[in-house]
C-alpha positions in Angstrom: 103.9 90.9 88.2 101.3 88.5 89.4 98.3 89.3 87.9 95.4 88.7 90.7 92.1 89.6 89.5 90.7 90.0 86.0 90.1 93.3 84.6 86.7 94.0 83.7 86.5 95.8 80.4 83.0 97.3 81.2 84.4 99.3 84.3 86.4 102.4 84.2 89.7 102.9 85.6 89.9 103.2 89.5 89.8 106.6 90.8 92.4 108.4 93.4 90.1 108.1 96.1 90.4 104.3 95.8 93.8 104.4 95.5 93.9 106.9 98.7 91.6 104.1 100.5 93.8 101.1 99.8 96.6 103.1 101.0 94.9 103.7 104.3 93.7 100.1 104.7 97.3 99.2 104.2 98.8 101.3 106.9 95.7 101.2 109.5 94.3 97.8 109.3 95.9 96.1 112.7 96.2 92.9 110.6 98.1 94.4 108.0 99.8 97.4 109.2 102.0 97.9 106.0 103.5 101.1 105.1 106.0 99.8 102.7 103.5 99.1 100.2 102.2 101.6 97.3 99.5 101.6 95.2 99.4 102.9 92.1 96.9 103.2 89.0 98.1 101.8 85.7 95.2 101.9 82.6 92.3 99.8 84.1 93.7 98.7 87.5 95.8 99.4 90.5 99.1 97.8 91.1 100.2 97.1 94.6 104.2 97.6 94.6 106.9 97.0 97.3 108.2 94.0 99.4 107.2 92.1 102.4 109.2 89.5 104.4 106.9 86.0 103.4 104.7 84.9 100.8 102.0 84.5 103.8 101.9 88.3 104.3 101.5 89.1 100.5 98.6 86.6 100.5 97.3 88.4 103.3 97.5 91.8 102.1 95.7 90.8 98.8 93.2 89.0 100.7 92.4 91.8 102.4 92.3 94.4 99.9 90.4 91.9 97.5 87.6 91.6 100.5 87.4 95.0 100.9 87.4 96.1 96.9 85.7 93.2 95.3 85.1 95.1 92.0 88.5 96.9 91.9 91.1 95.2 89.5 94.2 94.5 91.2 97.5 93.4 90.1 100.3 92.6 92.5 104.1 93.5 92.0 104.6 92.9 95.8 108.1 90.7 96.3 109.5 88.6 99.0 112.7 89.8 100.6 114.8 87.4 103.1 114.1 88.0 106.5 116.2 86.0 108.1 119.6 86.5 110.1 122.5 86.6 108.1 124.2 83.1 108.2 128.1 84.9 107.7 129.7 87.7 109.8 130.1 90.9 108.3 134.0 91.8 107.7 134.3 95.5 108.2 137.9 97.1 106.9 
């Protein structure tokens, strides 16, 4: 799990409204348009969880969320999946 921003001990945990706003940003921002990322509240931070096709895409998602919600502690659990064509022929029985 990648820790993206330090957690400020003085602030309370993010509420469900911020969680919903981030989910909406991920789905509706034309530069992101990502519905495969979920936002989960854990203790005093929000965790972005899911898979994307490149590290660049993951970094862009984190950058956009961080810019829009600068005071919200974010942790990334976004993995990168293989998005290349298979190199072998699939043999069916």
